[in-house]
Backbone bond lengths (Angstrom), bond angles and torsions (degrees), N, CA, C in turn:
res aa  C-N    CA-C-N  psi(-1)  N-CA   C-N-CA  omega(-1)  CA-C   N-CA-C  phi
1 M - - - 1.469 - - 1.528 109.91 -
2 I 1.307 117.03 131.97 1.460 122.85 177.91 1.519 108.15 -107.61
3 N 1.323 117.75 125.75 1.455 121.51 -178.49 1.526 111.10 -94.03
4 I 1.322 116.01 136.94 1.459 122.37 176.30 1.522 108.03 -110.45
5 N 1.309 117.74 130.78 1.447 121.95 178.44 1.525 109.76 -77.34
6 E 1.327 116.49 119.00 1.463 120.28 -177.32 1.526 112.39 -64.28
7 K 1.350 116.96 -18.51 1.468 119.69 177.00 1.524 111.23 -66.02
8 D 1.354 115.49 -18.29 1.466 119.44 -179.32 1.526 112.57 -83.99
9 F 1.337 117.39 -7.71 1.460 120.01 -178.94 1.524 110.35 -70.12
10 I 1.326 115.92 132.08 1.462 121.08 177.29 1.525 110.33 -79.34
11 E 1.315 115.58 -40.57 1.462 121.63 -178.92 1.519 108.42 -156.56
12 T 1.332 117.08 144.72 1.460 121.54 -179.61 1.517 110.30 -132.86
13 V 1.309 115.96 137.79 1.469 121.87 170.50 1.512 107.29 -130.22
14 Q 1.331 116.90 152.21 1.452 118.64 177.87 1.515 111.30 -149.78
15 V 1.313 114.73 150.11 1.449 123.98 174.16 1.511 104.81 -135.08
16 K 1.313 117.83 165.42 1.460 121.05 -173.63 1.530 111.54 -49.61
17 G 1.342 114.97 119.68 1.458 120.47 176.98 1.512 115.52 89.13
18 L 1.349 117.96 -5.66 1.466 120.63 -174.46 1.524 110.93 -144.90
19 Q 1.340 115.78 129.41 1.461 121.82 171.65 1.519 108.08 -122.14
20 V 1.338 116.87 130.39 1.458 122.72 -176.47 1.522 108.51 -125.14
21 S 1.360 116.50 126.70 1.460 120.87 -175.45 1.521 110.66 -132.45
22 L 1.322 116.31 133.30 1.457 121.94 177.24 1.530 109.17 -82.57
23 L 1.341 115.89 123.43 1.458 121.77 179.72 1.524 112.33 -98.96
24 A 1.324 117.25 -40.23 1.465 121.26 -178.47 1.511 109.18 -154.32
25 S 1.337 116.36 146.94 1.456 119.52 -176.88 1.518 110.44 -150.02
26 S 1.340 116.01 138.97 1.462 122.28 172.05 1.516 106.63 -141.38
27 S 1.313 117.17 -176.46 1.461 120.41 -179.16 1.526 112.36 -67.84
28 S 1.348 116.43 -16.94 1.460 119.27 -175.04 1.528 114.58 -123.66
29 T 1.326 118.70 -10.83 1.459 120.56 -175.54 1.519 110.76 -147.09
30 E 1.347 115.59 142.92 1.457 120.76 171.07 1.521 109.22 -133.38
31 I 1.332 115.24 145.49 1.465 122.08 174.18 1.521 106.89 -119.81
32 I 1.329 115.60 120.41 1.465 121.30 -172.94 1.525 109.38 -124.07
33 H 1.325 116.12 127.37 1.462 122.23 178.47 1.525 109.51 -89.28
34 H 1.325 116.31 133.05 1.461 122.15 178.10 1.525 109.96 -119.19
35 K 1.313 115.75 140.41 1.469 121.55 171.98 1.521 107.91 -129.19
36 L 1.326 116.14 118.58 1.464 122.53 -178.43 1.520 110.12 -111.29
37 D 1.328 116.59 136.31 1.455 120.37 171.85 1.522 109.80 -73.24
38 N 1.321 116.43 159.19 1.459 121.14 177.66 1.529 110.93 -53.19
39 G 1.324 116.45 129.63 1.459 121.42 178.04 1.516 115.14 84.87
40 A 1.347 117.60 -7.96 1.467 120.05 178.79 1.524 110.27 -74.17
41 N 1.321 116.10 151.04 1.456 122.03 -176.93 1.527 111.28 -110.63
42 W 1.327 115.59 150.84 1.466 123.00 176.86 1.519 107.09 -146.23
43 A 1.320 117.69 145.47 1.461 119.59 -173.16 1.519 112.53 -138.28
44 L 1.322 115.12 151.01 1.456 124.68 165.85 1.516 106.75 -110.36
45 E 1.320 117.10 136.89 1.453 119.59 178.83 1.520 110.24 -143.03
46 P 1.326 117.36 149.50 1.464 119.71 178.83 1.521 111.10 -68.95
47 E 1.318 115.36 152.01 1.457 120.70 178.33 1.516 108.45 -143.71
48 E 1.298 116.46 135.78 1.456 120.81 -179.24 1.527 110.81 -58.30
49 G 1.331 116.51 129.30 1.452 121.00 178.66 1.515 114.53 83.33
50 W 1.333 117.28 -0.12 1.465 121.58 -178.45 1.520 108.19 -103.72
51 E 1.325 116.88 109.62 1.463 122.00 -174.67 1.527 112.37 -115.41
52 A 1.304 117.26 23.87 1.461 120.96 -173.18 1.523 113.21 -68.91
53 L 1.324 114.34 150.92 1.458 121.47 163.54 1.531 105.93 -78.38
54 E 1.342 117.05 130.39 1.464 120.84 -178.28 1.529 108.85 -127.49
55 Y 1.332 115.22 128.49 1.468 121.39 -170.33 1.526 109.56 -135.25
56 L 1.326 116.46 134.45 1.466 122.23 175.86 1.522 109.27 -116.23
57 L 1.331 117.33 139.88 1.459 123.24 171.52 1.523 107.50 -131.20
58 V 1.331 116.36 116.13 1.458 120.78 -178.31 1.528 109.26 -78.03
59 L 1.329 115.57 127.50 1.465 121.43 -179.75 1.526 111.74 -93.63
60 S 1.330 116.08 -39.53 1.459 120.68 179.17 1.520 108.77 -157.49
61 G 1.332 115.89 159.09 1.453 119.36 -177.55 1.517 110.89 79.04
62 E 1.327 116.14 -150.28 1.467 120.57 -175.63 1.524 110.17 -156.42
63 L 1.314 116.34 140.46 1.460 122.94 172.63 1.520 108.21 -112.68
64 K 1.341 116.03 128.93 1.455 119.29 174.21 1.514 108.75 -116.83
65 T 1.332 116.07 144.94 1.461 118.54 175.29 1.518 108.59 -67.37
66 F 1.314 116.31 142.42 1.464 121.81 -174.83 1.514 108.99 -139.53
67 P 1.335 119.40 108.50 1.465 126.12 1.34 1.530 111.32 -70.14
68 Y 1.326 116.03 169.52 1.459 120.96 -175.96 1.520 110.93 -58.38
69 N 1.313 115.77 131.78 1.462 122.76 177.73 1.520 107.34 -121.60
70 E 1.330 116.85 110.70 1.464 120.16 -174.66 1.528 112.41 -63.29
71 K 1.345 117.31 -19.51 1.463 120.30 178.63 1.531 112.32 -78.92
72 V 1.337 116.28 -15.08 1.464 120.68 -179.29 1.529 108.54 -124.28
73 P 1.326 118.37 100.24 1.465 120.44 -179.77 1.519 110.98 -66.70
74 N 1.340 115.83 159.21 1.458 119.56 175.67 1.529 109.70 -56.96
75 L 1.318 116.18 138.53 1.452 121.96 -177.07 1.523 109.97 -101.00
76 K 1.325 116.64 116.92 1.458 122.40 178.59 1.517 109.74 -107.05
77 A 1.335 116.91 176.05 1.462 121.13 -177.97 1.525 110.82 -51.94
78 G 1.321 116.24 125.25 1.459 122.17 -178.13 1.515 113.95 96.97
79 D 1.349 117.35 -15.56 1.462 121.10 179.08 1.530 110.34 -82.90
80 S 1.338 115.28 153.37 1.461 119.70 -179.24 1.527 110.80 -133.38
81 F 1.335 114.52 166.02 1.466 122.30 -178.54 1.521 107.00 -144.16
82 L 1.348 117.51 130.70 1.464 121.81 -174.72 1.521 110.75 -134.82
83 K 1.338 116.35 133.26 1.463 121.79 172.75 1.522 108.71 -139.89
84 H 1.353 116.20 142.09 1.468 120.91 -179.70 1.533 109.55 -152.93
85 P 1.334 117.68 97.98 1.460 127.43 -10.27 1.527 110.24 -86.92
86 V 1.322 116.31 177.04 1.465 121.46 173.85 1.523 108.32 -73.99
87 K 1.331 117.20 125.37 1.462 121.27 -177.02 1.522 113.62 -113.91
88 E 1.333 117.09 -6.33 1.457 120.87 176.53 1.515 108.83 -147.07
89 V 1.322 115.95 168.80 1.465 120.40 -179.36 1.524 109.62 -79.63
90 Y 1.322 115.66 131.85 1.460 122.21 172.46 1.525 107.07 -121.38
91 T 1.325 116.78 116.15 1.451 121.26 177.53 1.523 108.58 -107.56
92 F 1.331 115.87 129.39 1.457 122.02 -179.61 1.530 109.66 -115.77
93 Q 1.325 115.32 149.14 1.465 120.79 175.43 1.519 109.00 -125.28
94 A 1.334 116.84 136.30 1.458 121.66 -178.93 1.524 110.65 -76.23
95 V 1.329 115.15 132.17 1.462 121.44 172.32 1.525 106.09 -104.00
96 G 1.320 116.74 103.09 1.455 120.66 -169.96 1.523 109.44 76.85
97 T 1.317 117.24 172.01 1.459 120.12 175.49 1.527 108.44 -61.62
98 T 1.316 116.05 125.62 1.468 121.04 -171.84 1.524 110.98 -127.84
99 E 1.340 115.43 135.12 1.455 121.21 176.20 1.520 109.38 -120.84
100 F 1.336 116.34 139.30 1.460 120.04 176.90 1.521 110.49 -150.04
101 L 1.324 114.64 157.01 1.456 121.42 173.35 1.517 108.76 -97.44
102 Y 1.320 115.65 137.38 1.461 122.45 176.34 1.527 106.55 -117.73
103 V 1.323 116.14 119.52 1.465 121.77 -179.79 1.516 108.72 -113.31
104 T 1.324 116.70 130.09 1.461 121.35 -179.77 1.520 110.17 -132.75
105 S 1.326 115.55 143.64 1.466 119.83 -179.33 1.523 112.37 -86.55
106 Q 1.323 117.36 1.65 1.463 121.49 173.22 1.526 108.02 -126.86
107 P 1.326 118.28 125.09 1.470 120.67 -179.00 1.532 111.56 -55.19
108 I 1.335 115.39 134.27 1.457 119.99 -176.26 1.517 112.80 -140.09
109 F 1.341 118.41 -15.14 1.458 120.19 -166.97 1.521 113.04 -58.15
110 H 1.320 118.34 -44.50 1.463 118.23 -174.25 1.525 111.86 -70.16
111 R 1.332 116.63 -31.67 1.467 117.65 171.96 1.528 109.27 -68.79
112 Y 1.327 115.34 -40.58 1.454 123.16 177.94 1.530 110.32 -57.46
113 S 1.349 116.13 -49.70 1.459 120.22 -177.58 1.524 110.97 -65.50
114 K 1.335 116.67 -34.72 1.464 119.98 177.49 1.520 110.44 -63.25
115 I 1.338 115.96 -43.11 1.461 120.37 178.63 1.522 110.18 -62.53
116 V 1.343 116.50 -47.65 1.468 120.43 -179.40 1.522 110.59 -60.57
117 N 1.333 116.98 -44.14 1.462 119.88 -179.08 1.528 111.95 -64.48
118 E 1.330 116.78 -37.58 1.463 119.34 176.89 1.518 110.51 -66.88
119 M 1.338 116.59 -37.76 1.464 120.10 176.86 1.529 110.36 -64.91
120 I 1.356 116.34 -39.67 1.461 120.45 177.86 1.523 110.19 -59.32
121 E 1.338 116.69 -44.05 1.462 120.06 -179.32 1.522 111.25 -63.31
122 L 1.343 116.45 -38.70 1.460 119.32 176.20 1.521 111.07 -62.52
123 V 1.340 115.79 -45.18 1.461 120.26 -179.87 1.527 110.50 -62.33
124 K 1.329 116.72 -45.00 1.460 120.18 179.90 1.525 111.43 -61.75
125 S 1.330 115.80 -38.31 1.456 119.25 -177.96 1.524 111.06 -67.00
126 I 1.336 116.58 -35.91 1.470 119.57 176.64 1.521 109.46 -67.09
127 E 1.335 116.22 -48.56 1.458 121.39 -176.23 1.526 111.22 -60.78
128 A 1.338 116.37 -42.13 1.455 120.22 -178.50 1.524 111.67 -66.22
129 K 1.317 116.98 -33.15 1.459 120.99 -175.26 1.520 112.13 -80.17
130 D 1.344 115.97 -33.71 1.458 119.49 -171.75 1.525 108.18 -145.43
131 G 1.323 116.91 103.21 1.455 121.78 -169.52 1.509 116.89 -54.71
132 Y 1.351 118.50 -31.31 1.463 118.38 -176.63 1.516 111.87 -84.93
133 T 1.323 119.27 -14.32 1.453 120.98 -162.37 1.527 114.47 -67.76
134 L 1.349 119.09 -35.82 1.466 118.68 -175.21 1.520 111.34 -63.41
135 N 1.342 117.97 -49.22 1.457 119.79 176.86 1.519 110.69 -63.88
136 H 1.314 115.61 -36.36 1.463 120.51 176.25 1.524 110.25 -58.70
137 C 1.318 117.55 -47.06 1.466 120.93 -178.16 1.526 111.40 -65.40
138 T 1.326 116.87 -36.36 1.465 120.52 178.14 1.524 110.70 -65.00
139 R 1.329 116.37 -43.75 1.475 119.94 177.63 1.521 110.89 -63.99
140 I 1.333 116.83 -42.79 1.459 120.70 -179.56 1.526 109.69 -59.79
141 T 1.329 116.85 -41.14 1.466 120.47 179.87 1.522 110.97 -64.19
142 R 1.312 117.24 -47.26 1.472 120.20 -178.43 1.523 111.60 -62.82
143 L 1.321 116.16 -43.68 1.466 119.47 179.21 1.528 111.25 -66.89
144 S 1.314 116.46 -39.69 1.467 120.60 179.81 1.523 111.09 -63.25
145 M 1.342 117.06 -38.29 1.459 120.40 178.45 1.529 111.43 -62.96
146 I 1.332 116.49 -38.70 1.461 120.81 178.45 1.523 110.12 -61.90
147 I 1.332 116.10 -46.34 1.471 120.53 -177.42 1.530 110.22 -70.35
148 G 1.323 117.16 -44.02 1.462 120.21 -178.69 1.513 112.53 -59.92
149 E 1.325 116.82 -44.00 1.461 119.72 178.81 1.519 110.66 -64.78
150 A 1.340 116.94 -43.94 1.466 120.83 -178.75 1.522 112.38 -64.26
151 M 1.337 117.45 -26.94 1.445 121.52 179.65 1.526 112.45 -88.63
152 G 1.332 116.55 5.06 1.459 120.25 173.75 1.508 115.06 78.88
153 M 1.324 117.77 25.60 1.464 119.54 178.26 1.526 110.40 -66.04
154 D 1.337 116.45 147.82 1.454 120.13 177.92 1.536 109.96 -84.07
155 S 1.337 116.87 177.80 1.464 121.47 -173.89 1.525 112.53 -61.15
156 E 1.328 116.79 -39.33 1.471 119.39 -179.62 1.521 110.80 -66.28
157 Q 1.332 117.51 -42.86 1.460 120.90 177.74 1.522 110.89 -63.62
158 I 1.341 116.51 -41.07 1.464 120.72 179.65 1.530 110.56 -62.40
159 L 1.338 116.86 -42.25 1.460 120.63 178.50 1.526 110.35 -60.71
160 K 1.320 116.90 -45.98 1.466 120.30 -179.78 1.524 111.37 -66.38
161 L 1.331 116.79 -40.60 1.462 120.69 178.41 1.523 110.42 -62.72
162 N 1.317 116.77 -41.10 1.457 121.72 179.69 1.536 110.90 -58.46
163 L 1.315 116.60 -48.27 1.463 120.81 -177.90 1.530 112.03 -72.77
164 A 1.324 116.35 -45.60 1.463 119.68 -177.46 1.523 111.50 -63.95
165 S 1.326 117.11 -38.55 1.464 119.66 -179.76 1.526 110.86 -66.04
166 F 1.337 116.89 -38.87 1.460 119.04 179.79 1.523 112.09 -69.31
167 F 1.331 116.96 -38.56 1.466 120.81 -175.57 1.540 113.36 -99.79
168 H 1.338 117.16 14.33 1.472 118.35 -173.39 1.529 112.60 -60.65
169 D 1.333 118.35 -29.45 1.463 121.25 -177.39 1.530 113.85 -100.19
170 V 1.330 117.76 12.85 1.458 119.33 -174.37 1.528 112.04 -60.99
171 G 1.315 118.04 -27.43 1.460 120.92 179.53 1.514 113.87 -64.69
172 K 1.328 117.47 -15.31 1.466 120.37 179.23 1.521 112.85 -68.16
173 V 1.334 116.98 -13.56 1.470 118.79 179.44 1.524 111.26 -63.15
174 E 1.326 117.73 -20.34 1.465 120.50 -179.31 1.529 112.48 -105.87
175 I 1.334 116.99 9.61 1.465 120.96 175.73 1.531 108.48 -93.58
176 P 1.326 118.77 130.28 1.477 120.49 -178.78 1.528 111.78 -56.21
177 E 1.337 116.00 141.64 1.462 120.42 -176.98 1.520 112.15 -63.68
178 N 1.334 118.36 -31.26 1.462 119.53 -179.53 1.523 111.85 -65.75
179 I 1.342 116.65 -21.23 1.465 121.09 174.30 1.530 109.60 -90.65
180 L 1.315 116.50 -45.10 1.452 121.56 -176.10 1.522 111.84 -62.07
181 K 1.325 117.13 -36.45 1.459 120.86 -175.42 1.525 113.15 -110.69
182 K 1.317 116.72 18.63 1.463 120.16 179.92 1.524 110.03 -67.07
183 P 1.337 118.37 126.04 1.467 120.39 -177.38 1.525 113.85 -75.22
184 G 1.314 117.07 -22.00 1.459 120.38 -178.02 1.513 112.87 -102.10
185 K 1.314 115.30 -171.48 1.462 122.00 -179.35 1.523 110.46 -68.56
186 L 1.326 116.52 138.52 1.461 121.06 178.11 1.524 110.56 -76.01
187 T 1.329 115.72 145.12 1.456 120.10 173.79 1.529 109.04 -74.16
188 D 1.323 116.23 167.94 1.467 119.83 178.17 1.523 111.05 -57.96
189 E 1.316 116.86 -40.92 1.465 120.91 -179.80 1.525 110.79 -66.16
190 E 1.339 116.56 -40.09 1.460 120.40 178.95 1.536 111.19 -66.55
191 W 1.339 116.50 -35.94 1.466 119.82 177.87 1.526 111.13 -65.07
192 I 1.316 116.37 -37.03 1.471 119.71 177.24 1.527 109.94 -59.33
193 T 1.332 115.85 -42.14 1.463 120.09 178.43 1.527 111.04 -67.29
194 M 1.335 117.14 -46.93 1.465 121.24 -178.67 1.521 111.35 -59.27
195 R 1.321 116.91 -37.61 1.460 120.79 -176.65 1.527 113.51 -72.81
196 K 1.301 116.27 -2.97 1.470 119.79 176.18 1.525 111.83 -82.09
197 H 1.358 118.57 -14.51 1.466 118.99 -169.63 1.527 114.05 -65.36
198 P 1.357 121.66 -30.93 1.465 118.00 175.97 1.534 113.14 -64.19
199 T 1.337 116.43 -40.30 1.468 119.57 179.04 1.519 111.06 -72.29
200 I 1.327 117.23 -36.73 1.461 120.11 174.45 1.528 109.55 -59.76
201 G 1.336 116.12 -42.62 1.462 120.66 178.34 1.508 111.89 -60.84
202 R 1.320 116.57 -43.92 1.468 119.92 177.61 1.524 110.54 -59.10
203 N 1.325 116.39 -46.22 1.464 120.10 -177.96 1.533 111.68 -63.79
204 L 1.333 116.59 -39.03 1.464 120.04 178.90 1.521 111.48 -64.05
205 L 1.336 116.94 -43.77 1.461 120.37 -178.52 1.524 111.20 -69.59
206 E 1.324 116.85 -40.48 1.463 119.44 177.94 1.524 111.51 -66.46
207 G 1.328 116.82 -28.01 1.456 120.61 -179.57 1.514 114.16 -92.53
208 S 1.340 115.99 5.63 1.468 119.97 -175.80 1.520 113.54 -77.65
209 N 1.329 117.55 -14.39 1.476 122.70 -175.06 1.525 112.53 63.42
210 I 1.329 116.10 20.89 1.457 122.41 174.46 1.522 106.73 -112.57
211 P 1.328 118.23 104.29 1.469 120.30 -173.04 1.522 114.65 -52.80
212 V 1.343 117.26 -40.69 1.456 118.90 -176.42 1.532 111.12 -68.31
213 L 1.334 117.75 -30.87 1.465 120.07 175.64 1.526 111.09 -75.87
214 A 1.324 116.32 -39.64 1.467 119.55 177.23 1.520 111.48 -60.30
215 S 1.334 116.38 -30.68 1.464 120.22 -177.59 1.527 113.19 -69.91
216 V 1.344 117.50 -16.32 1.468 119.66 -179.53 1.526 111.67 -108.24
217 A 1.334 116.53 6.91 1.464 120.26 -175.36 1.532 112.49 -60.35
218 K 1.334 117.56 -41.57 1.468 120.09 -179.36 1.519 111.57 -66.15
219 I 1.330 117.00 -34.38 1.470 120.21 177.45 1.526 109.49 -63.10
220 V 1.338 116.31 -45.11 1.462 121.21 178.87 1.526 110.35 -59.45
221 E 1.331 116.40 -40.62 1.468 119.37 -179.38 1.527 111.98 -65.40
222 Q 1.320 117.28 -25.02 1.471 120.99 -173.45 1.525 114.92 -94.35
223 H 1.328 118.98 -0.15 1.467 118.39 -168.80 1.522 114.55 -72.09
224 H 1.342 117.96 -7.98 1.467 120.47 173.09 1.537 112.42 -111.35
225 E 1.316 117.03 12.85 1.463 119.96 172.05 1.537 108.76 -72.96
226 R 1.323 116.30 156.41 1.468 121.87 179.95 1.521 110.46 -116.46
227 F 1.300 116.18 149.38 1.457 121.38 -178.98 1.534 111.40 -58.99
228 D 1.350 116.82 -32.92 1.467 120.49 -178.28 1.525 113.36 -88.17
229 G 1.322 117.62 4.17 1.464 120.93 176.16 1.507 114.99 87.52
230 K 1.344 118.35 6.44 1.462 121.17 -176.95 1.533 112.78 -99.36
231 G 1.331 116.61 14.82 1.458 119.96 179.55 1.510 112.60 -90.84
232 Y 1.312 116.24 -165.53 1.465 121.57 -179.21 1.518 109.35 -140.83
233 P 1.331 119.54 158.08 1.474 127.27 12.58 1.528 115.29 -92.27
234 K 1.344 119.50 -10.36 1.464 120.25 -171.24 1.520 114.29 -115.70
235 G 1.312 118.51 -0.89 1.457 120.49 179.78 1.511 113.59 65.05
236 L 1.330 117.28 35.23 1.466 121.02 178.11 1.524 109.84 -67.65
237 T 1.325 115.56 158.11 1.452 119.57 -177.74 1.517 111.20 -136.30
238 G 1.341 116.34 150.34 1.457 122.27 172.35 1.510 113.76 49.49
239 D 1.335 115.29 -126.14 1.469 121.49 -175.91 1.528 113.60 -74.95
240 E 1.334 117.70 -2.64 1.474 119.40 171.73 1.532 110.21 -68.00
241 I 1.319 115.98 -21.52 1.462 122.07 179.96 1.524 108.42 -91.65
242 S 1.307 117.92 129.63 1.462 120.45 179.66 1.522 109.94 -61.83
243 M 1.340 116.38 149.29 1.458 119.78 179.61 1.520 110.62 -64.32
244 E 1.342 117.31 -33.07 1.456 119.68 177.45 1.533 110.72 -60.36
245 A 1.345 116.39 -44.69 1.464 120.24 179.46 1.524 111.04 -67.42
246 A 1.344 116.94 -35.93 1.460 120.90 178.49 1.526 111.07 -62.96
247 I 1.321 116.74 -38.11 1.468 121.28 177.15 1.526 110.29 -66.83
248 I 1.333 116.71 -47.19 1.463 120.63 -179.16 1.526 110.20 -60.12
249 S 1.322 117.40 -38.59 1.460 121.65 -179.65 1.528 111.72 -58.85
250 V 1.324 116.51 -46.23 1.470 120.97 -179.42 1.521 110.48 -67.67
251 V 1.324 116.51 -48.13 1.460 121.24 -177.83 1.526 110.88 -63.67
252 D 1.325 117.26 -42.23 1.461 123.07 -179.76 1.531 110.34 -61.74
253 S 1.320 116.37 -43.96 1.465 120.40 -179.70 1.524 111.21 -65.02
254 F 1.328 116.46 -42.74 1.459 120.20 179.17 1.527 110.23 -60.73
255 D 1.320 117.13 -44.88 1.459 120.61 -179.17 1.527 111.29 -66.14
256 A 1.331 116.72 -38.44 1.464 120.31 178.81 1.526 111.48 -63.20
257 M 1.331 115.79 -37.23 1.464 119.33 -179.41 1.523 113.17 -74.83
258 T 1.327 117.44 -27.65 1.468 119.95 -172.28 1.528 113.78 -105.53
259 T 1.322 117.79 11.43 1.467 121.90 174.35 1.523 109.48 -127.80
260 D 1.324 116.27 154.92 1.461 120.63 179.50 1.525 109.93 -71.54
261 R 1.318 114.94 134.11 1.458 122.15 176.03 1.528 108.49 -126.51
262 V 1.325 116.37 162.59 1.466 119.08 -179.07 1.522 111.21 -63.05
263 Y 1.322 117.08 -25.19 1.464 120.62 -175.33 1.531 113.06 -100.00
264 Q 1.338 118.53 -8.03 1.463 119.99 177.02 1.521 111.10 -164.14
265 E 1.334 115.54 150.88 1.454 120.02 174.12 1.519 109.54 -79.75
266 R 1.333 115.14 157.15 1.458 119.50 -178.09 1.529 111.20 -62.14
267 R 1.336 114.37 148.70 1.455 121.21 173.65 1.532 108.36 -103.57
268 S 1.314 116.55 165.80 1.455 120.43 179.77 1.525 110.26 -72.02
269 P 1.336 117.53 153.40 1.465 119.66 175.25 1.527 112.65 -55.46
270 E 1.332 116.77 -38.73 1.467 119.51 179.99 1.525 111.13 -61.80
271 Y 1.327 116.37 -40.78 1.463 120.14 176.36 1.520 109.98 -59.29
272 A 1.353 116.03 -45.33 1.461 120.36 -177.16 1.531 111.71 -65.47
273 F 1.343 117.33 -43.34 1.462 120.00 177.87 1.531 110.45 -60.63
274 N 1.324 116.83 -42.30 1.464 120.26 179.53 1.525 111.81 -65.51
275 E 1.326 115.92 -37.68 1.468 120.39 178.75 1.527 110.53 -64.49
276 L 1.327 117.27 -40.95 1.463 120.72 177.71 1.523 110.45 -62.35
277 L 1.321 116.64 -41.62 1.475 120.33 178.42 1.527 111.24 -64.11
278 Q 1.344 116.58 -39.88 1.464 120.24 179.57 1.528 111.47 -63.38
279 C 1.330 115.85 -30.37 1.472 120.41 -176.39 1.528 112.24 -102.61
280 R 1.306 117.35 12.06 1.464 122.51 178.21 1.531 109.05 -64.07
281 G 1.324 116.14 124.56 1.464 120.39 178.74 1.516 114.09 87.15
282 T 1.328 117.73 -8.72 1.471 120.96 174.46 1.524 108.64 -110.11
283 M 1.336 115.82 -74.90 1.468 118.30 175.87 1.531 111.48 -73.54
284 Y 1.332 116.16 -39.21 1.466 120.11 -167.69 1.524 113.49 -118.93
285 H 1.325 115.31 149.52 1.460 122.34 177.03 1.534 108.28 -62.20
286 P 1.345 117.89 123.95 1.472 119.73 -175.11 1.525 113.90 -59.69
287 E 1.327 117.99 -36.93 1.467 119.46 -179.52 1.529 111.35 -66.13
288 V 1.308 116.16 -36.65 1.465 119.78 179.82 1.528 109.94 -68.76
289 V 1.322 116.94 -44.12 1.470 120.28 178.08 1.523 110.31 -60.08
290 D 1.324 116.79 -45.57 1.474 120.14 -179.66 1.527 111.11 -58.66
291 K 1.327 116.45 -44.19 1.466 120.17 -179.14 1.525 110.34 -68.48
292 F 1.321 116.92 -38.14 1.461 121.57 179.56 1.528 110.31 -61.75
293 I 1.335 116.77 -45.33 1.464 121.28 179.06 1.520 110.51 -66.05
294 E 1.326 116.61 -40.00 1.463 121.40 179.42 1.526 111.27 -60.19
295 L 1.328 117.10 -33.15 1.460 122.56 -176.84 1.530 112.09 -99.09
296 K 1.302 116.16 28.18 1.464 122.34 -174.40 1.522 113.42 -50.40
297 D 1.322 117.48 -47.19 1.468 120.30 -177.37 1.526 111.59 -62.72
298 S 1.325 117.04 -42.42 1.474 120.64 178.46 1.519 111.06 -66.13
299 I 1.334 116.75 -38.93 1.462 121.68 179.15 1.539 109.59 -61.56
300 L 1.311 116.45 -47.08 1.467 120.39 -178.48 1.533 110.55 -64.42
301 G 1.343 116.46 -34.19 1.457 120.01 179.54 1.509 113.05 -61.36
302 V 1.336 116.67 -32.72 1.472 121.33 179.31 1.524 111.02 -87.11
303 S 1.334 117.31 -46.04 1.462 121.01 -173.33 1.515 113.17 -67.95
304 E 1.336 117.38 -23.36 1.465 120.04 -178.22 1.513 113.01 -88.70
305 K 1.370 117.87 -4.04 1.468 120.18 179.35 1.510 111.17 -77.07
């Protein structure tokens, strides 16, 4: 394990599960320290016009490719990873608390910090509007990652699923609290308002000026669509719905049923699993339901934390 003195950090930004600190910067090179919580994800992705050399050196903990990539072994303390330039998406997941240095030949930190700070503001806005939502979004992300990996998604899909699952409810920031926190049944007029939140979420992400968030905006808009076409906001059906959104739909419903809400008390996991099976092929994508049921033990391990 190599220790870095935090007094040497020039600037630090952090969002849930990730701390990013600038260690050194010049016109041609930056060295950035990263600290990831266990299970947190981090990615490298290609970008038009970006030709930087990008290098990782793991200081402590472990980074594994997610999903597993046999060409990239798990990176432990002392291991490194180099690409020049990055030509495909590489998504990593921390095994235990993990620290690494990221070195790039093109300065990126201030754009990086701007993105992180904008993400923080989005997260804060969700949390402030709806007290249960932040933990809810974290659970949805963890469960979605389990299903996405098991269904053989590639690194780019996993990256999009990770972001879309966390921000799927961001559109609720513009829903009035008297509707969002109403303990009883919503009126028809209130339901019309509530059903706007997926499209509001899409618009917020597309307007964020963060390309990686804009890229998942359509997934966020689709997370309340139904396999049989009776969902909202557009009534999409079957394969018109992205697989990422289909996964979020199942995971979101399971979490809603098994946690306390202002409008209902939590149900048992067995009730929720049975409900998903009853709605397989109508509300939910059958392949996603099948995989969710198959991974029951892993699902319970996350949802009960």
